[in-house]
Every structure is written in structure tokens, then in C-alpha cells.
C-alpha positions as CSV (number, residue, x, y, z in Angstrom):
1,M,0.0,0.0,0.0
2,N,1.4,3.4,-0.9
3,L,1.5,6.4,1.4
4,L,-1.5,8.0,-0.3
5,S,-3.5,4.9,0.2
6,A,-2.6,4.6,3.8
7,F,-3.6,8.3,4.4
8,L,-6.9,8.0,2.6
9,L,-7.8,4.6,4.1
10,D,-7.4,6.1,7.6
11,K,-9.2,9.3,6.7
12,I,-12.1,8.2,4.5
13,G,-11.9,4.5,4.0
14,L,-10.3,4.5,0.5
15,I,-7.5,2.5,-0.9
16,C,-5.7,2.6,-4.3
17,E,-4.3,-0.7,-5.6
18,Q,-2.4,-1.6,-8.7
19,I,-4.2,-4.3,-10.6
20,P,-2.0,-7.4,-11.4
21,P,-1.1,-7.5,-15.2
22,E,-3.2,-10.6,-16.1
23,E,-6.2,-9.3,-14.3
24,F,-5.8,-5.9,-15.9
25,E,-5.6,-7.5,-19.4
26,E,-8.8,-9.4,-18.7
27,L,-10.5,-6.3,-17.3
28,T,-9.5,-4.3,-20.4
29,E,-10.8,-6.9,-22.8
30,C,-14.2,-6.9,-21.0
31,A,-14.3,-3.1,-20.8
32,Y,-13.9,-2.7,-24.6
33,E,-16.3,-5.5,-25.2
34,G,-18.9,-3.6,-23.1
35,L,-18.2,-0.4,-25.0
36,E,-18.8,-2.3,-28.3
37,N,-22.0,-3.9,-27.0
38,K,-23.5,-0.6,-25.7
39,I,-26.0,-2.1,-23.3
40,P,-27.2,0.9,-21.3
41,L,-26.6,0.8,-17.5
42,G,-29.9,2.6,-17.0
43,D,-28.8,5.2,-14.4
44,H,-30.8,8.4,-14.3
45,Q,-29.5,11.0,-16.7
46,S,-29.1,13.6,-13.9
47,I,-26.2,11.7,-12.5
48,S,-25.0,9.5,-15.3
49,I,-22.3,10.2,-17.9
50,K,-23.3,9.9,-21.6
51,E,-21.5,6.6,-22.2
52,E,-22.0,4.1,-19.3
53,Y,-22.6,0.5,-20.3
54,K,-23.1,-2.8,-18.6
55,M,-20.2,-5.3,-19.0
56,R,-19.3,-8.9,-18.4
57,I,-17.7,-9.5,-15.0
58,P,-14.1,-10.7,-15.6
59,R,-13.6,-13.9,-13.5
60,R,-9.9,-13.4,-12.5
61,F,-10.4,-9.7,-11.8
62,S,-13.4,-10.4,-9.6
63,A,-11.5,-13.0,-7.6
64,W,-8.6,-10.5,-7.2
65,M,-10.9,-7.6,-6.2
66,T,-12.9,-9.6,-3.6
67,S,-9.6,-11.0,-2.1
68,T,-8.2,-7.5,-1.9
69,V,-11.3,-6.2,-0.2
70,Y,-11.3,-9.1,2.2
71,E,-7.6,-8.5,3.1
72,K,-7.5,-4.7,3.3
73,M,-10.9,-3.2,4.0
74,T,-12.4,-3.3,7.5
75,R,-15.5,-1.1,7.3
76,H,-17.8,-4.1,7.1
77,C,-16.5,-5.3,10.4
78,R,-16.6,-1.9,12.3
79,E,-19.9,-0.6,10.9
80,Y,-21.9,-3.7,10.1
81,G,-20.5,-6.3,12.5
82,F,-19.4,-8.7,9.8
83,Y,-16.6,-10.2,11.8
84,N,-15.1,-13.5,10.7
85,M,-17.1,-13.5,7.5
86,P,-15.8,-15.9,4.9
87,R,-14.2,-14.4,1.8
88,E,-16.5,-16.5,-0.4
89,G,-19.5,-14.4,0.5
90,L,-18.0,-11.3,-1.1
91,F,-19.0,-10.9,-4.8
92,I,-19.5,-8.3,-7.6
93,P,-23.1,-8.5,-8.8
94,M,-22.6,-6.1,-11.7
95,M,-19.9,-4.0,-13.4
96,W,-20.1,-1.2,-16.0
97,V,-17.7,0.6,-18.3
98,N,-17.5,4.4,-18.5
99,R,-16.2,6.5,-21.5
100,M,-15.7,10.2,-20.7
101,K,-15.0,12.8,-23.3
102,K,-14.3,16.5,-23.1
103,G,-17.3,18.2,-21.3
104,D,-18.5,15.0,-19.6
105,Q,-18.8,14.8,-15.8
106,H,-20.4,12.4,-13.3
107,Q,-22.6,14.1,-10.7
108,V,-22.4,13.4,-6.9
109,H,-23.9,10.0,-6.1
110,Q,-23.4,7.0,-3.9
111,H,-24.1,3.3,-4.3
112,N,-26.8,1.9,-2.0
113,N,-27.1,-1.7,-1.0
114,S,-23.4,-2.4,-1.3
115,L,-20.4,-2.6,1.1
116,Y,-17.7,-1.2,-1.3
117,S,-17.5,0.3,-4.7
118,F,-14.5,0.6,-7.1
119,S,-13.3,2.5,-10.1
120,A,-10.5,1.0,-12.2
121,Y,-8.7,3.0,-14.8
122,I,-8.2,1.5,-18.3
123,S,-7.2,4.6,-20.3
124,C,-6.5,8.1,-19.0
125,S,-4.5,11.2,-20.0
126,N,-2.5,13.7,-17.9
127,N,-4.6,16.2,-16.0
128,D,-7.7,14.1,-16.5
129,A,-10.9,15.0,-14.6
130,P,-10.3,14.4,-10.8
131,F,-12.3,12.1,-8.7
132,F,-14.0,13.8,-5.7
133,F,-15.1,12.3,-2.3
134,M,-17.4,14.1,0.1
135,H,-16.6,13.3,3.7
136,S,-18.0,14.9,6.8
137,D,-17.5,18.6,6.2
138,H,-14.8,18.6,3.5
139,I,-14.1,17.3,0.0
140,E,-11.1,15.1,-0.9
141,Y,-10.0,14.9,-4.5
142,L,-7.7,12.6,-6.3
143,Q,-6.1,13.8,-9.5
144,I,-6.4,11.2,-12.3
145,N,-3.6,11.1,-14.9
146,E,-1.8,8.7,-17.2
147,H,-0.2,7.0,-14.1
148,S,-3.7,6.0,-12.9
149,C,-4.1,3.4,-15.7
150,G,-3.9,-0.1,-14.2
151,N,-5.0,1.1,-10.8
152,T,-8.3,0.9,-8.9
153,L,-9.8,3.0,-6.2
154,I,-11.8,1.0,-3.6
155,F,-14.1,2.9,-1.2
156,P,-17.1,2.5,1.0
157,S,-20.2,2.5,-1.3
158,S,-22.0,5.0,1.0
159,L,-19.3,7.6,0.5
160,P,-20.7,10.4,-1.8
161,H,-18.4,10.8,-4.8
162,S,-18.3,12.4,-8.3
163,V,-16.0,13.0,-11.2
164,A,-15.3,16.6,-12.2
165,M,-15.9,17.8,-15.8
166,K,-13.4,16.5,-18.2
167,T,-11.7,19.5,-19.7
168,N,-9.0,18.0,-21.9
169,D,-9.2,16.1,-25.2
170,G,-9.0,12.4,-25.6
171,E,-11.2,9.9,-23.8
172,R,-11.0,8.3,-20.4
173,I,-12.1,4.6,-20.0
174,S,-12.8,3.4,-16.5
175,V,-14.7,0.4,-15.1
176,S,-16.8,0.6,-12.0
177,G,-18.7,-1.9,-9.8
178,N,-20.0,-2.7,-6.4
179,I,-19.0,-5.4,-3.9
180,V,-21.7,-7.0,-1.7
181,F,-21.8,-9.8,0.8
182,D,-24.2,-12.8,0.6
183,W,-24.2,-15.2,3.5
184,G,-25.9,-17.8,1.2
185,L,-22.7,-18.1,-0.9
186,T,-20.8,-19.4,2.1
187,M,-22.9,-22.4,2.8
């Protein structure tokens, strides 16, 4: 875990992790497949970006993500009392791919009925639109740039967040999803 991750995890419950190469390759393939298929996510237009599509959940990436959450995130223990829960109960019910172009932005929202959410970066440019988190009485932002590619942000689903307006040329491709727990999967 890098210094930024340690600071943000302590402050707002967020971590940034580098996706292993094979899992990133699989995720990238599924993301571009989702962009090609163009199955609308169905979010309300007031919060959604223009190009936001459902995508297939990559098996290897999903296993890596749920293992990472199980090992590094503790909010489910402190806030929900999910102590000693088996890792097998964590799963990703749905994922979607986002394509942002100049002028696009994602309004403030949060993800209900989930423990954690994530945003993984497939393609970005320098000085891309920052990711904002609203916490207590202040706003934390993370600058997204070309070094963000291959990394994922993992954060509590209840944490309000947004993406500022993209002001530069080119496109940004990211993948998002939610992580939930189902006791039925552990029996």
C-alpha cells in the first residue's frame, strides 16, 4: 500500500491498488467488449455520464478484487459487525464501463445496498478529470492522470463521490462496480 492509500484509508476508508497484469488485461478486454455492445446501464440521466454501459464481470479480476477487499478493507467489520465472515461471501453483482470525453462529468452520487465500490482505470490522460469524495465537512480529491491506468480505487459505497468535468481532449475509459456480501454463498 502506498503512502496516499494509507492516508486516505485512515481518513475516509479508501485504498488505491495496482491491478495485477493478467487481471488488468482481462478487465481491459471486458471493458472494450462492453463499449462495443453498448448495453445501457440505466442510471438516471441527472447523475450518469453519456456513455455508461453494462459489461461482463471478468472472473480473474473479480477474484482478485474480492480478495483485496477481504484482506484490506475493514468497514464491514466496524460498521456492520461482519466479523469472521468468509471471503467466499464477497462478490461483484454487476460492473459497468464508462467512457468520458471532453465536457462529460459524473454528478455526486453514492451506491446503495453495497459494502464497497470501485473505479478501475483502463485509459487516462494527464490532468484528467479528478475524482472527488465528500466526507463529513470537507471534500477530498484525487487527480487522475496517465499513471492512474492499471490502478483501482476502492471505497465505501455509502461515500458520496463524483468526477469533475473533463476539460482535456481524448477519452477516459474506466470500469466501476460494487461489492456486496451474501451469506448464502458461504454455505
